[in-house]
py3Dmol code that shows the C-alpha trace and the ligand (Angstrom):
import py3Dmol

protein = """\
ATOM      1  CA  UNK A   1       0.053  -0.015   0.020  1.00  0.00           C
ATOM      2  CA  UNK A   2       1.251   3.395  -0.872  1.00  0.00           C
ATOM      3  CA  UNK A   3       1.359   6.216   1.718  1.00  0.00           C
ATOM      4  CA  UNK A   4      -0.699   8.306  -0.821  1.00  0.00           C
ATOM      5  CA  UNK A   5      -3.611   6.160  -2.052  1.00  0.00           C
ATOM      6  CA  UNK A   6      -5.523   7.263  -5.176  1.00  0.00           C
ATOM      7  CA  UNK A   7      -8.680   5.819  -6.816  1.00  0.00           C
ATOM      8  CA  UNK A   8     -10.900   7.219  -9.657  1.00  0.00           C
ATOM      9  CA  UNK A   9     -14.580   6.585  -9.433  1.00  0.00           C
ATOM     10  CA  UNK A  10     -17.176   8.371 -11.603  1.00  0.00           C
ATOM     11  CA  UNK A  11     -15.128  11.413 -12.385  1.00  0.00           C
ATOM     12  CA  UNK A  12     -13.996  11.772  -8.689  1.00  0.00           C
ATOM     13  CA  UNK A  13     -10.289  11.157  -7.979  1.00  0.00           C
ATOM     14  CA  UNK A  14      -9.916  10.264  -4.264  1.00  0.00           C
ATOM     15  CA  UNK A  15      -6.530  11.157  -2.851  1.00  0.00           C
ATOM     16  CA  UNK A  16      -6.020   9.763   0.639  1.00  0.00           C
ATOM     17  CA  UNK A  17      -3.154  10.228   3.147  1.00  0.00           C
ATOM     18  CA  UNK A  18      -2.261   6.716   4.187  1.00  0.00           C
ATOM     19  CA  UNK A  19       0.261   6.729   6.997  1.00  0.00           C
ATOM     20  CA  UNK A  20      -1.895   6.132  10.021  1.00  0.00           C
ATOM     21  CA  UNK A  21       1.036   4.900  12.304  1.00  0.00           C
ATOM     22  CA  UNK A  22       2.390   8.450  12.105  1.00  0.00           C
ATOM     23  CA  UNK A  23      -0.868  10.337  12.022  1.00  0.00           C
ATOM     24  CA  UNK A  24      -0.455  10.816   8.163  1.00  0.00           C
ATOM     25  CA  UNK A  25       2.504  13.075   8.760  1.00  0.00           C
ATOM     26  CA  UNK A  26       3.676  14.047   5.265  1.00  0.00           C
ATOM     27  CA  UNK A  27       7.153  13.051   4.057  1.00  0.00           C
ATOM     28  CA  UNK A  28       9.106  14.200   1.080  1.00  0.00           C
ATOM     29  CA  UNK A  29       8.108  11.117  -0.820  1.00  0.00           C
ATOM     30  CA  UNK A  30       4.437  11.642  -0.006  1.00  0.00           C
ATOM     31  CA  UNK A  31       4.778  15.250  -1.342  1.00  0.00           C
ATOM     32  CA  UNK A  32       6.229  13.859  -4.590  1.00  0.00           C
ATOM     33  CA  UNK A  33       3.264  11.380  -4.965  1.00  0.00           C
ATOM     34  CA  UNK A  34       0.763  14.112  -4.110  1.00  0.00           C
ATOM     35  CA  UNK A  35       2.215  16.502  -6.749  1.00  0.00           C
ATOM     36  CA  UNK A  36       2.165  13.760  -9.305  1.00  0.00           C
ATOM     37  CA  UNK A  37      -1.527  12.967  -8.529  1.00  0.00           C
ATOM     38  CA  UNK A  38      -2.490  16.619  -9.094  1.00  0.00           C
ATOM     39  CA  UNK A  39      -0.373  17.007 -12.102  1.00  0.00           C
ATOM     40  CA  UNK A  40      -1.927  13.981 -13.785  1.00  0.00           C
ATOM     41  CA  UNK A  41      -5.450  15.078 -12.616  1.00  0.00           C
ATOM     42  CA  UNK A  42      -4.999  18.343 -14.233  1.00  0.00           C
ATOM     43  CA  UNK A  43      -4.794  16.809 -17.738  1.00  0.00           C
ATOM     44  CA  UNK A  44      -6.947  13.667 -17.389  1.00  0.00           C
ATOM     45  CA  UNK A  45     -10.387  14.620 -18.738  1.00  0.00           C
ATOM     46  CA  UNK A  46     -11.921  11.567 -16.810  1.00  0.00           C
ATOM     47  CA  UNK A  47     -11.048  13.388 -13.610  1.00  0.00           C
ATOM     48  CA  UNK A  48     -13.603  16.233 -12.851  1.00  0.00           C
ATOM     49  CA  UNK A  49     -13.108  16.625  -9.105  1.00  0.00           C
ATOM     50  CA  UNK A  50     -10.528  15.693  -6.569  1.00  0.00           C
ATOM     51  CA  UNK A  51     -11.529  14.548  -3.042  1.00  0.00           C
ATOM     52  CA  UNK A  52      -8.705  14.698  -0.545  1.00  0.00           C
ATOM     53  CA  UNK A  53      -9.040  12.841   2.811  1.00  0.00           C
ATOM     54  CA  UNK A  54      -7.149  11.028   5.483  1.00  0.00           C
ATOM     55  CA  UNK A  55      -8.643   8.510   7.766  1.00  0.00           C
ATOM     56  CA  UNK A  56     -11.670   8.453  10.030  1.00  0.00           C
ATOM     57  CA  UNK A  57      -9.768   9.628  13.046  1.00  0.00           C
ATOM     58  CA  UNK A  58      -6.921  11.657  11.430  1.00  0.00           C
ATOM     59  CA  UNK A  59      -6.716  13.895   8.444  1.00  0.00           C
ATOM     60  CA  UNK A  60      -2.939  14.740   8.738  1.00  0.00           C
ATOM     61  CA  UNK A  61      -0.478  15.822  11.413  1.00  0.00           C
ATOM     62  CA  UNK A  62       1.144  18.058   8.833  1.00  0.00           C
ATOM     63  CA  UNK A  63       4.761  18.105   7.704  1.00  0.00           C
ATOM     64  CA  UNK A  64       6.745  15.077   9.004  1.00  0.00           C
ATOM     65  CA  UNK A  65       8.923  17.065  11.429  1.00  0.00           C
ATOM     66  CA  UNK A  66      11.724  14.581  11.521  1.00  0.00           C
ATOM     67  CA  UNK A  67      11.887  14.534   7.825  1.00  0.00           C
ATOM     68  CA  UNK A  68      11.778  18.292   7.612  1.00  0.00           C
ATOM     69  CA  UNK A  69      14.729  18.474  10.020  1.00  0.00           C
ATOM     70  CA  UNK A  70      16.806  15.825   8.234  1.00  0.00           C
ATOM     71  CA  UNK A  71      15.887  16.751   4.626  1.00  0.00           C
ATOM     72  CA  UNK A  72      14.822  20.385   4.548  1.00  0.00           C
ATOM     73  CA  UNK A  73      13.458  21.545   1.270  1.00  0.00           C
ATOM     74  CA  UNK A  74      16.136  23.614  -0.400  1.00  0.00           C
ATOM     75  CA  UNK A  75      14.217  25.634  -3.032  1.00  0.00           C
ATOM     76  CA  UNK A  76      11.021  26.246  -4.843  1.00  0.00           C
ATOM     77  CA  UNK A  77      11.600  23.011  -6.852  1.00  0.00           C
ATOM     78  CA  UNK A  78      11.596  20.729  -3.818  1.00  0.00           C
ATOM     79  CA  UNK A  79       8.701  18.240  -3.590  1.00  0.00           C
ATOM     80  CA  UNK A  80       6.727  20.201  -0.975  1.00  0.00           C
ATOM     81  CA  UNK A  81       6.943  23.474  -2.803  1.00  0.00           C
ATOM     82  CA  UNK A  82       6.014  21.746  -6.119  1.00  0.00           C
ATOM     83  CA  UNK A  83       2.987  20.257  -4.367  1.00  0.00           C
ATOM     84  CA  UNK A  84       1.822  23.645  -3.046  1.00  0.00           C
ATOM     85  CA  UNK A  85       2.132  25.326  -6.465  1.00  0.00           C
ATOM     86  CA  UNK A  86       0.247  22.462  -8.165  1.00  0.00           C
ATOM     87  CA  UNK A  87      -2.679  22.728  -5.779  1.00  0.00           C
ATOM     88  CA  UNK A  88      -2.817  26.567  -5.572  1.00  0.00           C
ATOM     89  CA  UNK A  89      -3.634  27.036  -9.229  1.00  0.00           C
ATOM     90  CA  UNK A  90      -5.368  23.656  -9.794  1.00  0.00           C
ATOM     91  CA  UNK A  91      -8.141  24.353 -12.121  1.00  0.00           C
ATOM     92  CA  UNK A  92     -10.677  21.632 -11.160  1.00  0.00           C
ATOM     93  CA  UNK A  93     -12.686  21.686  -7.827  1.00  0.00           C
ATOM     94  CA  UNK A  94     -11.058  20.206  -4.779  1.00  0.00           C
ATOM     95  CA  UNK A  95     -13.234  18.798  -1.964  1.00  0.00           C
ATOM     96  CA  UNK A  96     -11.835  17.916   1.476  1.00  0.00           C
ATOM     97  CA  UNK A  97     -13.120  15.382   3.976  1.00  0.00           C
ATOM     98  CA  UNK A  98     -11.524  16.071   7.347  1.00  0.00           C
ATOM     99  CA  UNK A  99     -11.697  14.439  10.732  1.00  0.00           C
ATOM    100  CA  UNK A 100      -9.369  14.181  13.804  1.00  0.00           C
ATOM    101  CA  UNK A 101      -6.171  16.345  13.621  1.00  0.00           C
ATOM    102  CA  UNK A 102      -5.690  18.588  10.651  1.00  0.00           C
ATOM    103  CA  UNK A 103      -2.421  20.252  11.634  1.00  0.00           C
ATOM    104  CA  UNK A 104      -0.167  22.783   9.834  1.00  0.00           C
ATOM    105  CA  UNK A 105      -0.574  22.003   6.174  1.00  0.00           C
ATOM    106  CA  UNK A 106      -3.570  19.890   7.172  1.00  0.00           C
ATOM    107  CA  UNK A 107      -5.287  23.197   7.820  1.00  0.00           C
ATOM    108  CA  UNK A 108      -3.500  25.503   5.271  1.00  0.00           C
ATOM    109  CA  UNK A 109      -4.442  23.030   2.500  1.00  0.00           C
ATOM    110  CA  UNK A 110      -8.166  23.617   3.140  1.00  0.00           C
ATOM    111  CA  UNK A 111      -7.696  27.378   2.081  1.00  0.00           C
ATOM    112  CA  UNK A 112      -7.064  25.975  -1.391  1.00  0.00           C
ATOM    113  CA  UNK A 113     -10.044  23.575  -1.434  1.00  0.00           C
ATOM    114  CA  UNK A 114     -13.335  24.607  -2.838  1.00  0.00           C
ATOM    115  CA  UNK A 115     -15.546  22.604  -0.440  1.00  0.00           C
ATOM    116  CA  UNK A 116     -14.550  21.370   2.948  1.00  0.00           C
ATOM    117  CA  UNK A 117     -16.615  18.848   5.143  1.00  0.00           C
ATOM    118  CA  UNK A 118     -15.562  17.678   8.530  1.00  0.00           C
ATOM    119  CA  UNK A 119     -16.561  15.434  11.294  1.00  0.00           C
ATOM    120  CA  UNK A 120     -17.290  16.622  14.745  1.00  0.00           C
ATOM    121  CA  UNK A 121     -13.974  15.252  15.910  1.00  0.00           C
ATOM    122  CA  UNK A 122     -11.848  17.500  13.670  1.00  0.00           C
ATOM    123  CA  UNK A 123      -9.129  19.477  15.271  1.00  0.00           C
ATOM    124  CA  UNK A 124      -7.349  22.268  13.484  1.00  0.00           C
ATOM    125  CA  UNK A 125      -4.093  23.844  14.375  1.00  0.00           C
ATOM    126  CA  UNK A 126      -1.521  26.204  12.691  1.00  0.00           C
ATOM    127  CA  UNK A 127       1.495  25.730  15.188  1.00  0.00           C
ATOM    128  CA  UNK A 128       4.020  27.489  12.858  1.00  0.00           C
ATOM    129  CA  UNK A 129       5.049  30.181  15.410  1.00  0.00           C
ATOM    130  CA  UNK A 130       5.223  27.562  18.137  1.00  0.00           C
ATOM    131  CA  UNK A 131       7.781  25.483  16.122  1.00  0.00           C
ATOM    132  CA  UNK A 132       9.804  28.576  15.265  1.00  0.00           C
ATOM    133  CA  UNK A 133       8.488  28.595  11.695  1.00  0.00           C
ATOM    134  CA  UNK A 134       6.238  31.022   9.735  1.00  0.00           C
ATOM    135  CA  UNK A 135       2.931  30.525   7.885  1.00  0.00           C
ATOM    136  CA  UNK A 136       3.060  28.661   4.554  1.00  0.00           C
ATOM    137  CA  UNK A 137       0.754  27.992   1.597  1.00  0.00           C
ATOM    138  CA  UNK A 138      -0.224  31.700   1.343  1.00  0.00           C
ATOM    139  CA  UNK A 139      -1.916  31.220   4.718  1.00  0.00           C
ATOM    140  CA  UNK A 140      -0.687  34.613   5.923  1.00  0.00           C
ATOM    141  CA  UNK A 141      -2.704  36.190   3.169  1.00  0.00           C
ATOM    142  CA  UNK A 142      -5.647  33.777   2.526  1.00  0.00           C
ATOM    143  CA  UNK A 143      -6.594  33.157   6.147  1.00  0.00           C
ATOM    144  CA  UNK A 144      -7.192  36.842   7.091  1.00  0.00           C
ATOM    145  CA  UNK A 145      -9.035  37.205   3.742  1.00  0.00           C
ATOM    146  CA  UNK A 146     -11.207  34.092   4.703  1.00  0.00           C
ATOM    147  CA  UNK A 147     -11.869  34.462   8.341  1.00  0.00           C
ATOM    148  CA  UNK A 148     -10.954  38.092   9.170  1.00  0.00           C
ATOM    149  CA  UNK A 149      -7.773  39.525  10.783  1.00  0.00           C
ATOM    150  CA  UNK A 150      -8.848  38.929  14.361  1.00  0.00           C
ATOM    151  CA  UNK A 151      -9.480  35.170  13.985  1.00  0.00           C
ATOM    152  CA  UNK A 152      -6.465  34.629  11.720  1.00  0.00           C
ATOM    153  CA  UNK A 153      -4.159  36.299  14.273  1.00  0.00           C
ATOM    154  CA  UNK A 154      -5.693  34.092  17.073  1.00  0.00           C
ATOM    155  CA  UNK A 155      -5.023  30.986  15.103  1.00  0.00           C
ATOM    156  CA  UNK A 156      -1.693  31.990  13.425  1.00  0.00           C
ATOM    157  CA  UNK A 157       0.017  33.844  16.341  1.00  0.00           C
ATOM    158  CA  UNK A 158      -0.970  31.683  19.183  1.00  0.00           C
ATOM    159  CA  UNK A 159      -1.045  28.266  17.436  1.00  0.00           C
ATOM    160  CA  UNK A 160      -4.127  27.234  19.509  1.00  0.00           C
ATOM    161  CA  UNK A 161      -6.073  24.244  18.483  1.00  0.00           C
ATOM    162  CA  UNK A 162      -9.717  24.739  17.490  1.00  0.00           C
ATOM    163  CA  UNK A 163     -12.623  22.487  16.749  1.00  0.00           C
ATOM    164  CA  UNK A 164     -14.922  21.866  13.877  1.00  0.00           C
ATOM    165  CA  UNK A 165     -17.600  24.271  15.104  1.00  0.00           C
ATOM    166  CA  UNK A 166     -15.166  27.117  15.529  1.00  0.00           C
ATOM    167  CA  UNK A 167     -13.865  26.394  12.007  1.00  0.00           C
ATOM    168  CA  UNK A 168     -17.368  26.354  10.591  1.00  0.00           C
ATOM    169  CA  UNK A 169     -18.465  29.602  12.236  1.00  0.00           C
ATOM    170  CA  UNK A 170     -15.397  31.346  11.212  1.00  0.00           C
ATOM    171  CA  UNK A 171     -15.925  30.361   7.534  1.00  0.00           C
ATOM    172  CA  UNK A 172     -12.997  27.938   7.089  1.00  0.00           C
ATOM    173  CA  UNK A 173     -15.236  24.918   6.388  1.00  0.00           C
ATOM    174  CA  UNK A 174     -18.573  24.339   4.848  1.00  0.00           C
ATOM    175  CA  UNK A 175     -20.254  21.866   7.137  1.00  0.00           C
ATOM    176  CA  UNK A 176     -19.771  19.670  10.086  1.00  0.00           C
ATOM    177  CA  UNK A 177     -21.155  16.087  10.100  1.00  0.00           C
ATOM    178  CA  UNK A 178     -21.285  13.318  12.671  1.00  0.00           C
ATOM    179  CA  UNK A 179     -18.007  11.396  12.686  1.00  0.00           C
ATOM    180  CA  UNK A 180     -19.678   8.372  11.032  1.00  0.00           C
ATOM    181  CA  UNK A 181     -21.091  10.513   8.169  1.00  0.00           C
ATOM    182  CA  UNK A 182     -18.420  13.136   7.251  1.00  0.00           C
ATOM    183  CA  UNK A 183     -16.730  11.023   4.654  1.00  0.00           C
ATOM    184  CA  UNK A 184     -19.808   9.778   2.877  1.00  0.00           C
ATOM    185  CA  UNK A 185     -21.213  13.271   2.909  1.00  0.00           C
ATOM    186  CA  UNK A 186     -18.013  14.739   1.323  1.00  0.00           C
ATOM    187  CA  UNK A 187     -18.063  11.947  -1.310  1.00  0.00           C
ATOM    188  CA  UNK A 188     -21.721  12.687  -2.134  1.00  0.00           C
ATOM    189  CA  UNK A 189     -20.893  16.371  -2.573  1.00  0.00           C
ATOM    190  CA  UNK A 190     -17.836  15.620  -4.809  1.00  0.00           C
ATOM    191  CA  UNK A 191     -20.048  13.116  -6.937  1.00  0.00           C
ATOM    192  CA  UNK A 192     -22.656  15.774  -7.308  1.00  0.00           C
ATOM    193  CA  UNK A 193     -20.082  18.344  -8.379  1.00  0.00           C
ATOM    194  CA  UNK A 194     -18.669  15.810 -10.893  1.00  0.00           C
ATOM    195  CA  UNK A 195     -22.022  15.426 -12.617  1.00  0.00           C
ATOM    196  CA  UNK A 196     -22.464  19.247 -13.124  1.00  0.00           C
ATOM    197  CA  UNK A 197     -21.285  20.808 -16.488  1.00  0.00           C
ATOM    198  CA  UNK A 198     -17.587  20.617 -16.200  1.00  0.00           C
ATOM    199  CA  UNK A 199     -16.577  23.735 -18.190  1.00  0.00           C
ATOM    200  CA  UNK A 200     -19.099  25.880 -16.145  1.00  0.00           C
ATOM    201  CA  UNK A 201     -17.680  24.567 -12.802  1.00  0.00           C
ATOM    202  CA  UNK A 202     -14.111  25.252 -13.807  1.00  0.00           C
ATOM    203  CA  UNK A 203     -14.875  28.639 -15.158  1.00  0.00           C
ATOM    204  CA  UNK A 204     -16.729  29.579 -12.043  1.00  0.00           C
ATOM    205  CA  UNK A 205     -13.866  28.531  -9.791  1.00  0.00           C
ATOM    206  CA  UNK A 206     -11.419  30.550 -12.015  1.00  0.00           C
ATOM    207  CA  UNK A 207     -13.600  33.633 -11.845  1.00  0.00           C
ATOM    208  CA  UNK A 208     -13.799  33.426  -8.016  1.00  0.00           C
ATOM    209  CA  UNK A 209     -10.029  33.076  -7.663  1.00  0.00           C
ATOM    210  CA  UNK A 210      -8.584  35.123 -10.354  1.00  0.00           C
ATOM    211  CA  UNK A 211      -8.683  38.526  -8.573  1.00  0.00           C
ATOM    212  CA  UNK A 212      -6.275  37.247  -5.838  1.00  0.00           C
ATOM    213  CA  UNK A 213      -4.360  34.350  -7.652  1.00  0.00           C
ATOM    214  CA  UNK A 214      -1.231  36.256  -8.638  1.00  0.00           C
ATOM    215  CA  UNK A 215      -0.938  37.731  -5.128  1.00  0.00           C
ATOM    216  CA  UNK A 216      -1.465  34.175  -3.599  1.00  0.00           C
ATOM    217  CA  UNK A 217       1.491  32.806  -5.766  1.00  0.00           C
ATOM    218  CA  UNK A 218       3.651  35.741  -4.983  1.00  0.00           C
ATOM    219  CA  UNK A 219       2.932  35.416  -1.114  1.00  0.00           C
ATOM    220  CA  UNK A 220       3.640  31.653  -1.331  1.00  0.00           C
ATOM    221  CA  UNK A 221       7.127  32.452  -2.773  1.00  0.00           C
ATOM    222  CA  UNK A 222       7.886  35.018  -0.123  1.00  0.00           C
ATOM    223  CA  UNK A 223       6.588  32.718   2.692  1.00  0.00           C
ATOM    224  CA  UNK A 224       8.532  29.801   1.199  1.00  0.00           C
ATOM    225  CA  UNK A 225      11.843  31.634   1.430  1.00  0.00           C
ATOM    226  CA  UNK A 226      11.357  32.715   4.916  1.00  0.00           C
ATOM    227  CA  UNK A 227       9.978  29.226   5.916  1.00  0.00           C
ATOM    228  CA  UNK A 228      13.151  27.585   4.516  1.00  0.00           C
ATOM    229  CA  UNK A 229      15.310  30.075   6.473  1.00  0.00           C
ATOM    230  CA  UNK A 230      13.385  29.348   9.734  1.00  0.00           C
ATOM    231  CA  UNK A 231      13.835  25.581   9.236  1.00  0.00           C
ATOM    232  CA  UNK A 232      17.603  26.201   9.826  1.00  0.00           C
ATOM    233  CA  UNK A 233      16.873  28.059  13.069  1.00  0.00           C
ATOM    234  CA  UNK A 234      17.679  26.881  16.562  1.00  0.00           C
ATOM    235  CA  UNK A 235      14.067  27.551  17.529  1.00  0.00           C
ATOM    236  CA  UNK A 236      12.954  24.938  14.928  1.00  0.00           C
ATOM    237  CA  UNK A 237      15.456  22.328  15.998  1.00  0.00           C
ATOM    238  CA  UNK A 238      14.676  22.841  19.695  1.00  0.00           C
ATOM    239  CA  UNK A 239      10.860  22.433  18.901  1.00  0.00           C
ATOM    240  CA  UNK A 240      11.378  19.234  16.905  1.00  0.00           C
ATOM    241  CA  UNK A 241      13.808  17.766  19.515  1.00  0.00           C
ATOM    242  CA  UNK A 242      11.160  18.517  22.225  1.00  0.00           C
ATOM    243  CA  UNK A 243       8.434  16.877  20.157  1.00  0.00           C
ATOM    244  CA  UNK A 244      10.427  13.677  19.194  1.00  0.00           C
ATOM    245  CA  UNK A 245      11.662  13.236  22.756  1.00  0.00           C
ATOM    246  CA  UNK A 246       8.188  13.429  24.425  1.00  0.00           C
TER     247      UNK A 246
END
"""
ligand_1 = """\
48
COA
N 5.975 14.505 12.200
C 6.598 13.445 12.535
N 5.976 12.471 13.254
C 4.740 12.665 13.761
C 4.162 13.795 13.475
C 4.724 14.831 12.681
N 4.129 16.049 12.285
N 2.910 13.722 14.131
C 2.805 12.613 14.751
N 3.941 11.917 14.442
C 4.277 10.616 15.029
C 4.637 10.610 16.479
O 6.029 10.951 16.633
C 4.320 9.154 16.861
O 5.396 8.263 16.422
P 5.925 7.036 17.369
O 4.686 6.214 17.559
O 6.983 6.434 16.527
O 6.238 7.655 18.597
C 3.106 8.880 16.133
O 3.113 9.725 14.896
C 1.754 9.025 16.696
O 1.697 10.454 17.263
P 1.236 10.787 18.751
O 1.777 12.082 18.986
O 1.598 9.677 19.637
O -0.373 10.698 18.556
P -1.463 11.633 19.341
O -2.758 11.034 19.017
O -1.039 11.616 20.818
O -1.252 13.146 18.870
C -1.111 14.834 17.188
C -1.501 13.355 17.504
C -1.150 15.051 15.649
C -1.901 15.907 17.883
C 0.504 14.903 17.643
O 1.216 13.904 17.065
C 1.112 16.159 17.134
O 0.866 17.271 17.686
N 1.918 16.088 16.066
C 2.766 17.153 15.523
C 2.023 18.175 14.753
C 2.830 19.181 14.117
O 3.360 20.023 14.863
N 2.976 19.226 12.862
C 3.807 20.095 11.999
C 2.980 21.348 11.488
S 4.094 22.330 10.597
"""
view = py3Dmol.view(width=600, height=400)
view.addModel(protein, "pdb")
view.setStyle({"model": 0}, {"cartoon": {"style": "trace"}})
view.addModel(ligand_1, "xyz")
view.setStyle({"model": 1}, {"stick": {}})
view.zoomTo()
view.show()
């Protein structure tokens, strides 16, 4: 079994994090596989919607901290940054099904999804500052735009964990379902989207995003350079050592 599972069913490409023993923490190889899945989905006319998910009790614990310490991404061409770029301007709709921890990129990824459905057990967190890092995936720009400056500061500057109801009332996610239902509900929404006129769906997505797309890509570059610098900081090393030696 791969750590990134994909299956295509009726126009919906399901992309699933599959590393449950490490809470679906994402390694360099997983970023390569994710980027490849999105690059192929972009040009495959049989794929109309991408549905991204983890497991029933865990979406993803974010970047694999050990991997990041040992193999830090060196430039914009590294697998993680290639994945971010591929998703940020992906032309087809992306639906997310989230439950359990959605940490770091597990939350910032949602800012690039078109519909997000969670279970009641979802827990979101943006612990970049706590780790000595800075926001990524254009979250320093897109999060205030989405949820307002006050909420974005609370989440990005304190790194507090927040639940599904807080995420919904702030406008980060579309709907909260019971834990047993969140995946089937998200799949249902993805299948419905896949049956709509494809061109109209893609044009509508583009129209909604085009006014801030170039700024999003520019901010992602700026954040990326700062993020890479902070990965080499003592603050980050100390935070990872503390996490790994718990
Ligand atoms: N990177 C690397 N390994 C991770 C990881 C991460 N981001 N998140 C979890 N793991 C590993 C743990 O080290 C542990 O490995 P072990 O069994 O070999 O000791 C295993 O996954 C299970 O994690 P554990 O912490 O025991 O599970 P939990 O249910 O108590 O807590 C989390 C789950 C997600 C809340 C917690 O693991 C966590 O906070 N992880 C770090 C999140 C983070 O800071 N991500 C980076 C954002 S940039």
